[in-house]
Every structure is written in structure tokens, then in C-alpha cells.
BALOBA-1460 file (C-alpha; in Angstrom, 3 decimals):
// residues 359
<rec num="1" residu="m" x="0.000" y="0.000" z="0.000"/>
<rec num="2" residu="e" x="1.337" y="3.423" z="-1.004"/>
<rec num="3" residu="t" x="1.908" y="5.955" z="1.762"/>
<rec num="4" residu="k" x="-0.106" y="9.130" z="1.259"/>
<rec num="5" residu="e" x="2.135" y="12.178" z="0.877"/>
<rec num="6" residu="k" x="2.006" y="14.465" z="3.886"/>
<rec num="7" residu="m" x="0.629" y="17.916" z="3.078"/>
<rec num="8" residu="i" x="0.773" y="21.219" z="4.940"/>
<rec num="9" residu="q" x="-1.531" y="24.237" z="4.739"/>
<rec num="10" residu="v" x="0.070" y="27.643" z="4.274"/>
<rec num="11" residu="s" x="-1.542" y="31.076" z="3.853"/>
<rec num="12" residu="v" x="0.449" y="33.845" z="2.178"/>
<rec num="13" residu="k" x="-0.631" y="37.463" z="2.623"/>
<rec num="14" residu="f" x="0.017" y="39.713" z="-0.365"/>
<rec num="15" residu="n" x="-1.490" y="43.074" z="-1.340"/>
<rec num="16" residu="g" x="-4.191" y="42.846" z="1.290"/>
<rec num="17" residu="r" x="-5.417" y="39.358" z="0.417"/>
<rec num="18" residu="w" x="-4.658" y="35.871" z="1.695"/>
<rec num="19" residu="i" x="-3.570" y="33.143" z="-0.709"/>
<rec num="20" residu="p" x="-4.326" y="29.679" z="0.774"/>
<rec num="21" residu="l" x="-2.025" y="26.890" z="-0.402"/>
<rec num="22" residu="s" x="-1.809" y="23.151" z="0.135"/>
<rec num="23" residu="l" x="1.823" y="22.080" z="-0.241"/>
<rec num="24" residu="s" x="4.005" y="19.034" z="0.209"/>
<rec num="25" residu="a" x="5.645" y="18.857" z="3.642"/>
<rec num="26" residu="d" x="9.103" y="18.970" z="2.028"/>
<rec num="27" residu="t" x="8.403" y="22.235" z="0.154"/>
<rec num="28" residu="t" x="11.183" y="24.798" z="0.510"/>
<rec num="29" residu="v" x="10.925" y="28.588" z="0.418"/>
<rec num="30" residu="k" x="12.424" y="28.496" z="-3.093"/>
<rec num="31" residu="d" x="9.700" y="26.069" z="-4.185"/>
<rec num="32" residu="l" x="7.042" y="28.322" z="-2.659"/>
<rec num="33" residu="k" x="8.301" y="31.304" z="-4.646"/>
<rec num="34" residu="s" x="7.831" y="29.350" z="-7.883"/>
<rec num="35" residu="v" x="4.284" y="28.477" z="-6.828"/>
<rec num="36" residu="l" x="3.552" y="32.116" z="-6.024"/>
<rec num="37" residu="q" x="4.880" y="33.474" z="-9.331"/>
<rec num="38" residu="p" x="1.710" y="32.855" z="-11.448"/>
<rec num="39" residu="l" x="-0.532" y="33.755" z="-8.499"/>
<rec num="40" residu="t" x="1.059" y="37.157" z="-7.856"/>
<rec num="41" residu="n" x="2.945" y="37.997" z="-11.091"/>
<rec num="42" residu="l" x="6.086" y="38.517" z="-8.971"/>
<rec num="43" residu="l" x="9.293" y="36.912" z="-10.173"/>
<rec num="44" residu="p" x="10.961" y="34.638" z="-7.583"/>
<rec num="45" residu="r" x="13.927" y="36.959" z="-7.136"/>
<rec num="46" residu="g" x="11.519" y="39.829" z="-6.549"/>
<rec num="47" residu="q" x="9.785" y="38.055" z="-3.648"/>
<rec num="48" residu="k" x="10.651" y="38.595" z="-0.007"/>
<rec num="49" residu="l" x="8.911" y="36.115" z="2.306"/>
<rec num="50" residu="i" x="8.644" y="36.922" z="6.016"/>
<rec num="51" residu="a" x="7.383" y="34.761" z="8.888"/>
<rec num="52" residu="k" x="7.638" y="35.304" z="12.616"/>
<rec num="53" residu="g" x="9.486" y="38.558" z="12.023"/>
<rec num="54" residu="k" x="12.297" y="36.984" z="9.964"/>
<rec num="55" residu="i" x="13.105" y="36.942" z="6.234"/>
<rec num="56" residu="l" x="12.979" y="33.351" z="5.051"/>
<rec num="57" residu="d" x="16.013" y="31.868" z="3.304"/>
<rec num="58" residu="d" x="15.397" y="30.017" z="0.007"/>
<rec num="59" residu="q" x="16.674" y="26.697" z="1.375"/>
<rec num="60" residu="m" x="14.438" y="26.704" z="4.448"/>
<rec num="61" residu="n" x="11.679" y="24.145" z="4.821"/>
<rec num="62" residu="l" x="8.132" y="25.409" z="5.443"/>
<rec num="63" residu="n" x="7.378" y="22.985" z="8.286"/>
<rec num="64" residu="g" x="5.909" y="24.841" z="11.251"/>
<rec num="65" residu="l" x="4.961" y="27.905" z="9.195"/>
<rec num="66" residu="s" x="1.288" y="28.520" z="8.533"/>
<rec num="67" residu="k" x="1.172" y="32.275" z="7.853"/>
<rec num="68" residu="i" x="3.682" y="34.104" z="5.657"/>
<rec num="69" residu="q" x="3.908" y="37.708" z="4.500"/>
<rec num="70" residu="l" x="4.981" y="38.403" z="0.904"/>
<rec num="71" residu="i" x="6.596" y="41.704" z="-0.093"/>
<rec num="72" residu="g" x="7.462" y="42.345" z="-3.732"/>
<rec num="73" residu="s" x="10.409" y="44.285" z="-5.122"/>
<rec num="74" residu="q" x="9.423" y="47.064" z="-7.490"/>
<rec num="75" residu="g" x="9.964" y="46.229" z="-11.163"/>
<rec num="76" residu="l" x="10.643" y="42.507" z="-10.716"/>
<rec num="77" residu="h" x="7.343" y="41.237" z="-12.043"/>
<rec num="78" residu="q" x="5.849" y="39.521" z="-15.050"/>
<rec num="79" residu="g" x="2.863" y="40.789" z="-16.997"/>
<rec num="80" residu="s" x="1.419" y="44.225" z="-16.322"/>
<rec num="81" residu="g" x="2.375" y="44.149" z="-12.647"/>
<rec num="82" residu="p" x="1.590" y="42.471" z="-9.327"/>
<rec num="83" residu="i" x="-1.959" y="41.153" z="-9.014"/>
<rec num="84" residu="i" x="-3.959" y="43.384" z="-6.697"/>
<rec num="85" residu="k" x="-7.009" y="42.681" z="-4.583"/>
<rec num="86" residu="k" x="-9.496" y="44.369" z="-6.898"/>
<rec num="87" residu="e" x="-9.020" y="45.260" z="-10.503"/>
<rec num="88" residu="s" x="-9.893" y="48.740" z="-11.681"/>
<rec num="89" residu="p" x="-13.079" y="49.015" z="-13.750"/>
<rec num="90" residu="d" x="-12.765" y="49.284" z="-17.518"/>
<rec num="91" residu="l" x="-13.254" y="53.013" z="-17.970"/>
<rec num="92" residu="r" x="-13.697" y="52.639" z="-21.701"/>
<rec num="93" residu="k" x="-17.219" y="51.387" z="-21.083"/>
<rec num="94" residu="t" x="-18.202" y="54.307" z="-18.895"/>
<rec num="95" residu="n" x="-16.484" y="57.296" z="-20.451"/>
<rec num="96" residu="y" x="-18.442" y="57.238" z="-23.684"/>
<rec num="97" residu="n" x="-22.033" y="57.649" z="-24.762"/>
<rec num="98" residu="n" x="-22.545" y="54.143" z="-26.094"/>
<rec num="99" residu="n" x="-25.533" y="55.130" z="-28.180"/>
<rec num="100" residu="k" x="-23.881" y="58.028" z="-29.959"/>
<rec num="101" residu="q" x="-23.434" y="57.740" z="-33.703"/>
<rec num="102" residu="v" x="-21.621" y="59.998" z="-36.109"/>
<rec num="103" residu="s" x="-23.758" y="62.013" z="-38.456"/>
<rec num="104" residu="v" x="-22.088" y="61.840" z="-41.847"/>
<rec num="105" residu="v" x="-22.854" y="64.750" z="-44.156"/>
<rec num="106" residu="k" x="-22.688" y="64.352" z="-47.918"/>
<rec num="107" residu="s" x="-19.548" y="66.477" z="-48.257"/>
<rec num="108" residu="q" x="-17.707" y="64.357" z="-45.678"/>
<rec num="109" residu="f" x="-18.747" y="61.125" z="-47.399"/>
<rec num="110" residu="e" x="-17.534" y="62.479" z="-50.741"/>
<rec num="111" residu="r" x="-14.231" y="63.537" z="-49.172"/>
<rec num="112" residu="w" x="-13.745" y="60.045" z="-47.762"/>
<rec num="113" residu="k" x="-14.230" y="58.529" z="-51.207"/>
<rec num="114" residu="l" x="-11.985" y="61.092" z="-52.868"/>
<rec num="115" residu="t" x="-9.047" y="60.841" z="-50.445"/>
<rec num="116" residu="g" x="-9.412" y="57.218" z="-49.368"/>
<rec num="117" residu="v" x="-8.838" y="58.331" z="-45.773"/>
<rec num="118" residu="i" x="-11.449" y="57.982" z="-43.001"/>
<rec num="119" residu="s" x="-10.549" y="59.327" z="-39.574"/>
<rec num="120" residu="l" x="-13.124" y="58.883" z="-36.817"/>
<rec num="121" residu="s" x="-10.838" y="58.561" z="-33.812"/>
<rec num="122" residu="d" x="-12.059" y="60.002" z="-30.502"/>
<rec num="123" residu="s" x="-15.587" y="60.393" z="-31.843"/>
<rec num="124" residu="g" x="-17.307" y="58.720" z="-28.896"/>
<rec num="125" residu="i" x="-19.098" y="56.200" z="-31.118"/>
<rec num="126" residu="k" x="-20.240" y="52.674" z="-30.410"/>
<rec num="127" residu="l" x="-21.388" y="51.788" z="-33.929"/>
<rec num="128" residu="i" x="-19.360" y="52.225" z="-37.115"/>
<rec num="129" residu="p" x="-21.410" y="54.382" z="-39.547"/>
<rec num="130" residu="q" x="-22.848" y="52.553" z="-42.550"/>
<rec num="131" residu="d" x="-21.339" y="55.191" z="-44.825"/>
<rec num="132" residu="v" x="-17.888" y="53.827" z="-43.955"/>
<rec num="133" residu="w" x="-18.768" y="50.528" z="-45.611"/>
<rec num="134" residu="n" x="-20.507" y="52.364" z="-48.473"/>
<rec num="135" residu="c" x="-17.159" y="53.884" z="-49.447"/>
<rec num="136" residu="g" x="-16.106" y="50.401" z="-50.522"/>
<rec num="137" residu="s" x="-12.896" y="50.036" z="-52.478"/>
<rec num="138" residu="s" x="-12.125" y="53.772" z="-52.226"/>
<rec num="139" residu="v" x="-10.832" y="53.431" z="-48.653"/>
<rec num="140" residu="r" x="-7.124" y="52.877" z="-48.031"/>
<rec num="141" residu="f" x="-6.838" y="54.173" z="-44.438"/>
<rec num="142" residu="l" x="-9.403" y="53.728" z="-41.629"/>
<rec num="143" residu="d" x="-8.812" y="55.159" z="-38.137"/>
<rec num="144" residu="l" x="-11.399" y="54.257" z="-35.475"/>
<rec num="145" residu="n" x="-9.103" y="54.565" z="-32.461"/>
<rec num="146" residu="s" x="-10.332" y="55.567" z="-28.992"/>
<rec num="147" residu="n" x="-14.060" y="55.003" z="-29.268"/>
<rec num="148" residu="s" x="-16.342" y="52.493" z="-27.562"/>
<rec num="149" residu="i" x="-16.882" y="50.307" z="-30.608"/>
<rec num="150" residu="e" x="-17.934" y="46.766" z="-29.735"/>
<rec num="151" residu="d" x="-18.898" y="45.383" z="-33.123"/>
<rec num="152" residu="v" x="-16.789" y="45.120" z="-36.285"/>
<rec num="153" residu="p" x="-19.225" y="43.426" z="-38.690"/>
<rec num="154" residu="e" x="-18.638" y="41.375" z="-41.794"/>
<rec num="155" residu="d" x="-19.330" y="44.571" z="-43.763"/>
<rec num="156" residu="v" x="-15.643" y="45.405" z="-43.333"/>
<rec num="157" residu="a" x="-15.046" y="43.054" z="-46.278"/>
<rec num="158" residu="a" x="-16.372" y="45.817" z="-48.565"/>
<rec num="159" residu="l" x="-13.144" y="47.790" z="-48.018"/>
<rec num="160" residu="t" x="-11.220" y="45.692" z="-50.509"/>
<rec num="161" residu="s" x="-8.390" y="48.231" z="-50.971"/>
<rec num="162" residu="l" x="-7.837" y="48.907" z="-47.267"/>
<rec num="163" residu="q" x="-4.157" y="49.077" z="-46.344"/>
<rec num="164" residu="k" x="-4.174" y="50.365" z="-42.759"/>
<rec num="165" residu="l" x="-6.782" y="49.655" z="-40.080"/>
<rec num="166" residu="f" x="-6.676" y="51.225" z="-36.613"/>
<rec num="167" residu="l" x="-9.092" y="49.940" z="-33.947"/>
<rec num="168" residu="n" x="-7.083" y="50.680" z="-30.803"/>
<rec num="169" residu="a" x="-8.752" y="51.481" z="-27.470"/>
<rec num="170" residu="n" x="-12.250" y="50.188" z="-28.100"/>
<rec num="171" residu="c" x="-14.342" y="47.433" z="-26.491"/>
<rec num="172" residu="i" x="-13.873" y="44.733" z="-29.104"/>
<rec num="173" residu="t" x="-14.213" y="41.096" z="-27.993"/>
<rec num="174" residu="d" x="-13.545" y="37.814" z="-29.791"/>
<rec num="175" residu="e" x="-17.231" y="37.399" z="-30.619"/>
<rec num="176" residu="s" x="-17.761" y="40.937" z="-31.915"/>
<rec num="177" residu="l" x="-14.893" y="40.975" z="-34.416"/>
<rec num="178" residu="s" x="-15.733" y="39.466" z="-37.805"/>
<rec num="179" residu="w" x="-12.620" y="37.620" z="-38.902"/>
<rec num="180" residu="k" x="-14.563" y="36.386" z="-41.916"/>
<rec num="181" residu="g" x="-14.792" y="39.991" z="-43.059"/>
<rec num="182" residu="l" x="-11.198" y="40.850" z="-42.121"/>
<rec num="183" residu="s" x="-9.804" y="37.835" z="-43.972"/>
<rec num="184" residu="s" x="-11.042" y="39.373" z="-47.234"/>
<rec num="185" residu="l" x="-8.686" y="42.335" z="-46.902"/>
<rec num="186" residu="k" x="-5.843" y="41.077" z="-49.080"/>
<rec num="187" residu="s" x="-4.183" y="44.518" z="-49.298"/>
<rec num="188" residu="l" x="-4.063" y="45.123" z="-45.547"/>
<rec num="189" residu="s" x="-0.481" y="45.858" z="-44.473"/>
<rec num="190" residu="l" x="-1.098" y="47.214" z="-40.948"/>
<rec num="191" residu="m" x="-3.748" y="46.109" z="-38.445"/>
<rec num="192" residu="s" x="-3.812" y="47.569" z="-34.948"/>
<rec num="193" residu="l" x="-6.157" y="46.057" z="-32.341"/>
<rec num="194" residu="s" x="-4.350" y="47.102" z="-29.172"/>
<rec num="195" residu="h" x="-6.171" y="48.040" z="-25.964"/>
<rec num="196" residu="n" x="-9.221" y="45.857" z="-26.529"/>
<rec num="197" residu="l" x="-10.735" y="42.753" z="-24.906"/>
<rec num="198" residu="l" x="-9.452" y="39.973" z="-27.160"/>
<rec num="199" residu="t" x="-8.530" y="36.611" z="-25.652"/>
<rec num="200" residu="t" x="-7.604" y="34.754" z="-28.840"/>
<rec num="201" residu="l" x="-6.588" y="35.219" z="-32.468"/>
<rec num="202" residu="p" x="-8.077" y="32.716" z="-34.947"/>
<rec num="203" residu="a" x="-6.520" y="30.763" z="-37.797"/>
<rec num="204" residu="d" x="-8.169" y="33.240" z="-40.198"/>
<rec num="205" residu="l" x="-5.265" y="35.555" z="-39.407"/>
<rec num="206" residu="a" x="-3.241" y="33.668" z="-42.028"/>
<rec num="207" residu="a" x="-5.500" y="35.028" z="-44.788"/>
<rec num="208" residu="l" x="-4.006" y="38.509" z="-44.360"/>
<rec num="209" residu="i" x="-1.258" y="37.750" z="-46.837"/>
<rec num="210" residu="s" x="0.030" y="41.343" z="-47.155"/>
<rec num="211" residu="l" x="0.254" y="42.060" z="-43.434"/>
<rec num="212" residu="k" x="3.509" y="43.744" z="-42.414"/>
<rec num="213" residu="e" x="2.538" y="45.068" z="-38.974"/>
<rec num="214" residu="l" x="0.298" y="43.428" z="-36.368"/>
<rec num="215" residu="h" x="-0.402" y="45.297" z="-33.133"/>
<rec num="216" residu="v" x="-2.394" y="43.365" z="-30.499"/>
<rec num="217" residu="a" x="-0.888" y="44.799" z="-27.297"/>
<rec num="218" residu="h" x="-2.920" y="45.350" z="-24.130"/>
<rec num="219" residu="n" x="-5.482" y="42.597" z="-24.655"/>
<rec num="220" residu="n" x="-6.020" y="39.309" z="-22.782"/>
<rec num="221" residu="l" x="-4.347" y="36.938" z="-25.238"/>
<rec num="222" residu="t" x="-2.940" y="33.745" z="-23.727"/>
<rec num="223" residu="s" x="-1.314" y="32.445" z="-26.925"/>
<rec num="224" residu="l" x="-0.754" y="33.163" z="-30.603"/>
<rec num="225" residu="p" x="-2.086" y="30.813" z="-33.297"/>
<rec num="226" residu="d" x="0.234" y="28.499" z="-35.231"/>
<rec num="227" residu="e" x="-1.026" y="30.186" z="-38.390"/>
<rec num="228" residu="i" x="0.924" y="33.318" z="-37.531"/>
<rec num="229" residu="g" x="3.841" y="31.509" z="-39.144"/>
<rec num="230" residu="l" x="2.097" y="31.919" z="-42.524"/>
<rec num="231" residu="l" x="2.437" y="35.715" z="-42.395"/>
<rec num="232" residu="v" x="5.575" y="35.662" z="-44.510"/>
<rec num="233" residu="h" x="5.708" y="39.464" z="-44.928"/>
<rec num="234" residu="l" x="5.287" y="40.336" z="-41.239"/>
<rec num="235" residu="e" x="7.929" y="42.816" z="-40.057"/>
<rec num="236" residu="v" x="6.552" y="44.151" z="-36.760"/>
<rec num="237" residu="l" x="4.695" y="42.149" z="-34.097"/>
<rec num="238" residu="k" x="3.572" y="43.954" z="-30.942"/>
<rec num="239" residu="a" x="1.889" y="41.605" z="-28.466"/>
<rec num="240" residu="n" x="3.054" y="43.164" z="-25.212"/>
<rec num="241" residu="d" x="0.844" y="43.511" z="-22.130"/>
<rec num="242" residu="n" x="-1.203" y="40.362" z="-22.624"/>
<rec num="243" residu="r" x="-1.363" y="37.059" z="-20.719"/>
<rec num="244" residu="l" x="0.839" y="35.038" z="-23.078"/>
<rec num="245" residu="t" x="2.191" y="31.899" z="-21.433"/>
<rec num="246" residu="t" x="3.628" y="30.260" z="-24.567"/>
<rec num="247" residu="i" x="4.817" y="31.292" z="-28.022"/>
<rec num="248" residu="t" x="4.177" y="28.927" z="-30.927"/>
<rec num="249" residu="s" x="7.274" y="27.443" z="-32.545"/>
<rec num="250" residu="r" x="5.819" y="28.521" z="-35.903"/>
<rec num="251" residu="i" x="6.989" y="32.051" z="-35.096"/>
<rec num="252" residu="g" x="10.286" y="30.958" z="-36.605"/>
<rec num="253" residu="s" x="8.686" y="30.934" z="-40.073"/>
<rec num="254" residu="c" x="8.113" y="34.706" z="-39.952"/>
<rec num="255" residu="s" x="11.532" y="35.276" z="-41.465"/>
<rec num="256" residu="t" x="10.908" y="38.960" z="-42.285"/>
<rec num="257" residu="l" x="10.310" y="40.000" z="-38.664"/>
<rec num="258" residu="v" x="12.411" y="43.000" z="-37.685"/>
<rec num="259" residu="e" x="10.826" y="43.967" z="-34.359"/>
<rec num="260" residu="v" x="9.025" y="41.765" z="-31.801"/>
<rec num="261" residu="d" x="7.544" y="42.923" z="-28.517"/>
<rec num="262" residu="f" x="6.480" y="40.226" z="-26.025"/>
<rec num="263" residu="s" x="7.111" y="42.341" z="-22.920"/>
<rec num="264" residu="q" x="4.744" y="42.384" z="-19.924"/>
<rec num="265" residu="n" x="3.488" y="38.808" z="-20.388"/>
<rec num="266" residu="l" x="3.721" y="35.516" z="-18.464"/>
<rec num="267" residu="l" x="6.416" y="33.776" z="-20.507"/>
<rec num="268" residu="i" x="8.852" y="31.402" z="-18.821"/>
<rec num="269" residu="e" x="10.536" y="30.156" z="-21.985"/>
<rec num="270" residu="l" x="10.730" y="30.900" z="-25.708"/>
<rec num="271" residu="p" x="10.817" y="28.441" z="-28.622"/>
<rec num="272" residu="e" x="14.200" y="27.624" z="-30.114"/>
<rec num="273" residu="t" x="12.807" y="28.581" z="-33.531"/>
<rec num="274" residu="l" x="13.007" y="32.229" z="-32.511"/>
<rec num="275" residu="s" x="16.660" y="31.916" z="-33.528"/>
<rec num="276" residu="n" x="15.482" y="31.536" z="-37.145"/>
<rec num="277" residu="l" x="14.551" y="35.221" z="-37.298"/>
<rec num="278" residu="t" x="17.772" y="36.329" z="-38.925"/>
<rec num="279" residu="n" x="16.385" y="39.786" z="-39.824"/>
<rec num="280" residu="l" x="15.415" y="40.535" z="-36.224"/>
<rec num="281" residu="k" x="16.807" y="43.834" z="-34.927"/>
<rec num="282" residu="a" x="14.766" y="44.458" z="-31.758"/>
<rec num="283" residu="l" x="13.356" y="41.956" z="-29.244"/>
<rec num="284" residu="h" x="11.475" y="43.315" z="-26.225"/>
<rec num="285" residu="l" x="10.965" y="40.808" z="-23.394"/>
<rec num="286" residu="h" x="10.947" y="42.819" z="-20.177"/>
<rec num="287" residu="n" x="8.776" y="41.796" z="-17.247"/>
<rec num="288" residu="n" x="8.303" y="38.132" z="-18.065"/>
<rec num="289" residu="g" x="9.262" y="35.084" z="-16.020"/>
<rec num="290" residu="l" x="11.947" y="34.095" z="-18.516"/>
<rec num="291" residu="r" x="14.772" y="31.977" z="-17.124"/>
<rec num="292" residu="s" x="16.679" y="31.428" z="-20.363"/>
<rec num="293" residu="l" x="16.823" y="32.316" z="-24.055"/>
<rec num="294" residu="p" x="16.983" y="30.104" z="-27.159"/>
<rec num="295" residu="s" x="20.541" y="28.784" z="-27.146"/>
<rec num="296" residu="t" x="21.474" y="30.111" z="-30.611"/>
<rec num="297" residu="l" x="19.583" y="33.417" z="-30.502"/>
<rec num="298" residu="l" x="22.632" y="35.681" z="-30.254"/>
<rec num="299" residu="k" x="24.640" y="33.542" z="-32.653"/>
<rec num="300" residu="n" x="22.054" y="33.306" z="-35.450"/>
<rec num="301" residu="c" x="20.268" y="36.670" z="-35.184"/>
<rec num="302" residu="t" x="23.193" y="38.642" z="-36.522"/>
<rec num="303" residu="q" x="21.255" y="41.912" z="-36.868"/>
<rec num="304" residu="l" x="19.897" y="41.930" z="-33.327"/>
<rec num="305" residu="s" x="20.979" y="45.099" z="-31.506"/>
<rec num="306" residu="t" x="18.124" y="45.703" z="-29.037"/>
<rec num="307" residu="l" x="17.378" y="43.016" z="-26.441"/>
<rec num="308" residu="d" x="15.331" y="44.215" z="-23.493"/>
<rec num="309" residu="l" x="15.376" y="41.714" z="-20.620"/>
<rec num="310" residu="h" x="14.767" y="43.949" z="-17.607"/>
<rec num="311" residu="g" x="12.625" y="42.378" z="-14.923"/>
<rec num="312" residu="t" x="13.248" y="38.777" z="-16.033"/>
<rec num="313" residu="e" x="15.225" y="36.002" z="-14.379"/>
<rec num="314" residu="i" x="18.027" y="36.462" z="-16.932"/>
<rec num="315" residu="t" x="21.057" y="38.438" z="-15.765"/>
<rec num="316" residu="m" x="23.925" y="40.021" z="-17.670"/>
<rec num="317" residu="d" x="26.275" y="37.317" z="-16.362"/>
<rec num="318" residu="m" x="24.033" y="34.690" z="-17.944"/>
<rec num="319" residu="l" x="23.916" y="36.602" z="-21.246"/>
<rec num="320" residu="r" x="27.699" y="36.738" z="-21.464"/>
<rec num="321" residu="e" x="27.798" y="32.938" z="-21.521"/>
<rec num="322" residu="f" x="25.790" y="32.755" z="-24.765"/>
<rec num="323" residu="e" x="27.597" y="32.050" z="-28.019"/>
<rec num="324" residu="g" x="27.502" y="35.201" z="-30.119"/>
<rec num="325" residu="w" x="27.500" y="37.546" z="-27.106"/>
<rec num="326" residu="e" x="30.580" y="39.504" z="-28.206"/>
<rec num="327" residu="s" x="29.191" y="40.348" z="-31.651"/>
<rec num="328" residu="f" x="25.792" y="41.217" z="-30.214"/>
<rec num="329" residu="d" x="27.368" y="43.475" z="-27.607"/>
<rec num="330" residu="e" x="29.318" y="45.328" z="-30.289"/>
<rec num="331" residu="r" x="26.116" y="45.998" z="-32.246"/>
<rec num="332" residu="r" x="24.306" y="47.044" z="-29.096"/>
<rec num="333" residu="v" x="27.005" y="49.520" z="-28.075"/>
<rec num="334" residu="l" x="27.288" y="50.908" z="-31.614"/>
<rec num="335" residu="k" x="23.564" y="51.497" z="-31.830"/>
<rec num="336" residu="h" x="23.480" y="53.274" z="-28.470"/>
<rec num="337" residu="s" x="26.429" y="55.431" z="-29.454"/>
<rec num="338" residu="k" x="24.606" y="56.569" z="-32.583"/>
<rec num="339" residu="q" x="21.449" y="57.291" z="-30.598"/>
<rec num="340" residu="l" x="23.320" y="59.331" z="-28.031"/>
<rec num="341" residu="a" x="25.133" y="61.293" z="-30.722"/>
<rec num="342" residu="f" x="21.807" y="62.646" z="-31.990"/>
<rec num="343" residu="r" x="20.106" y="62.996" z="-28.633"/>
<rec num="344" residu="v" x="19.528" y="66.454" z="-27.215"/>
<rec num="345" residu="q" x="21.655" y="66.835" z="-24.110"/>
<rec num="346" residu="g" x="19.727" y="67.200" z="-20.869"/>
<rec num="347" residu="a" x="18.414" y="65.373" z="-17.867"/>
<rec num="348" residu="s" x="16.372" y="62.984" z="-19.974"/>
<rec num="349" residu="s" x="19.434" y="61.843" z="-21.933"/>
<rec num="350" residu="s" x="22.068" y="61.773" z="-19.243"/>
<rec num="351" residu="y" x="21.469" y="58.116" z="-18.426"/>
<rec num="352" residu="f" x="20.994" y="55.190" z="-20.774"/>
<rec num="353" residu="d" x="20.432" y="51.602" z="-19.784"/>
<rec num="354" residu="e" x="19.219" y="48.532" z="-21.627"/>
<rec num="355" residu="g" x="19.482" y="44.782" z="-21.398"/>
<rec num="356" residu="a" x="19.245" y="42.262" z="-18.623"/>
<rec num="357" residu="d" x="19.424" y="43.223" z="-14.972"/>
<rec num="358" residu="k" x="22.888" y="43.067" z="-13.441"/>
<rec num="359" residu="s" x="21.892" y="40.634" z="-10.732"/>
């Protein structure tokens, strides 16, 4: 007969709330920090655990401890920051008149068709005017940023010549965005859906064969679809400030990527195929739970000059052990020297820092 593993009950107080945990009796403080990482968004090295008036050492066993206080170090977190007791309400749903529509006069409609540019940002609208779709193939640029739009209907397919679409800072959800309509936009080179309520991107994304820039920052995405690897012209991918826990290995097929931003997510590791992005110049990864990088990243990505690893588990000492570090460091220093040469002297430019934390 197997012996049942002995368990202990521990409560950790953090940001005004108690986190109850059932742990193995042989759990160490270091183990506890790993358990607390996804529950608090604090990286292990940014956690200070206190019990009975003493700071707990990583090698200590938790036996005899039932209540522990957790204090987080500023900046050493994954995602958008430490999880707090109550989340702030989504002000986008309260700051706008959700029933307001734009009244489109004939002269404005004619100007839209003539110029191919429609700008309705900050208009306080919930519904996209029908006249937008009536412009059809005339439209090349559509800006609907900073409204309270919830629904992007299949009618968007009428904009067959659309090249740039801006839908930032609205209230768009997975269900209210017609990917069937979007997938018809074969000329679309830039799509920006940041600051919305998306939790997933569908396989239909692959139909956007001309896409060069995809901005989906500040949503609730937990992953990216495998089909993102079919976007063979993609140069800029901004997916920061989401809830990404994994990155598909198909990302390595996006060989034209120049800039990638995965900062402020919940990543612990990256796929080795990231090293296939030989055109990559900037990789932003700050405030994730990353403990390592793809082993050949610095060796293979010979154009990489910006690598932001602040607030991760990766230190400069670890970076120096990677093959290709010397060449990368030369590019990094050269780029910074050029930036500083053109920067206006003053308080804002007197200090420059980038890369992994020192310790």
C-alpha cells in the first residue's frame, strides 16, 4: 500500500489578500516562490517572504509555518504588474455615450471617397457608420481609435483596398470581431487592435497575406495561433501587455520579422525557432518570467541590436555565456552610441540603460 504524501496548509498574505495553499511537507521557500509566481505575477527573485518577524532563506523548509507575508520588489514582475485585490473598472465602457453615432454629411462622405482616408478617432461612437462601408474600395486608411466600438461586422469586407486599419482602445471582444470579413482584406499591411478585450486570435489571421505590422498589445491573449507563421511578410509584431504563457514554434517561419515585442506577459521560456529570425533587430521581453533564451539566438540573429530583458530572471552574467555575445554586444554599443550622438543633451538623456538586470 502506497503511503499518502504528507501535506501542509500555508496562507500567504500579499497586497491585502490571503492566498491559501496546500503544499508538500518537504516544500522549501524556493519552491514556494515558484508556486507564487503565477498567483502574484512577482518573479521569484523579486519576492521577499517573512514569517515570525524573519526573512525566510530560500533553502528553508516550510514545516511549522502557517502564515507568511509576501513583499514584492518594485519592477521585478511579469505581466502588467503584481496582481492586486481588486481590478480597476474598464473606464472605456463608462467614459463614452454608447448610443452616440456619427452624423455623416454628404460632403464628408464624398471627401472620404476622394481621399481614401477615413478618420473617426475620438468620436465617442459605439457603432461604425454605414457610410464607412458604403465607401467600398475607395478606402485605403481607416482610423477608429479611442471610441467604444464593440462590433466590427462582416461589412468590413467591402473595403477591398484597405491598407491600414486602426481599432485601438475600443471594447472589441472575440465574438464581436468578424474575422470572416477581415480575412477578405488582401491589401491590408497594418492592423492595430491594441487596448481591446481579445482573448484569442483565430486561424483566419493567415488570410491577411500582405500584413507587415500586427499590433495586439494590451489585450487578454494567452497564446498566438500556429497560423501566424504563414504571415511571410510580417515585419513588426507587438503583443506586449497580454497574458501570453507560450509562443508557438511557428513564429520561426516569420523570417521577415524585424521587431518583436512580447514584454509584460507571463512567458517562462521561448521556442528555439526564434533563432530563425535572422532579420530581427529588436526583441522586447521585459517583465516576463523568462529563465533562459533560445541557445542560438545571439549567434544566429546577426542583426539583433536591441534586447530588453529587464525584470526577467536572466542576468547580464548569464547573457555573457551565450555564443555570439561579443558580436551582439558590439552591435548594441554601436547602436546606443549613434542614438546618443543625436540625442539632445539634458536630464532625460544623461542616463541610458538597456538589457538584462545586473543581478
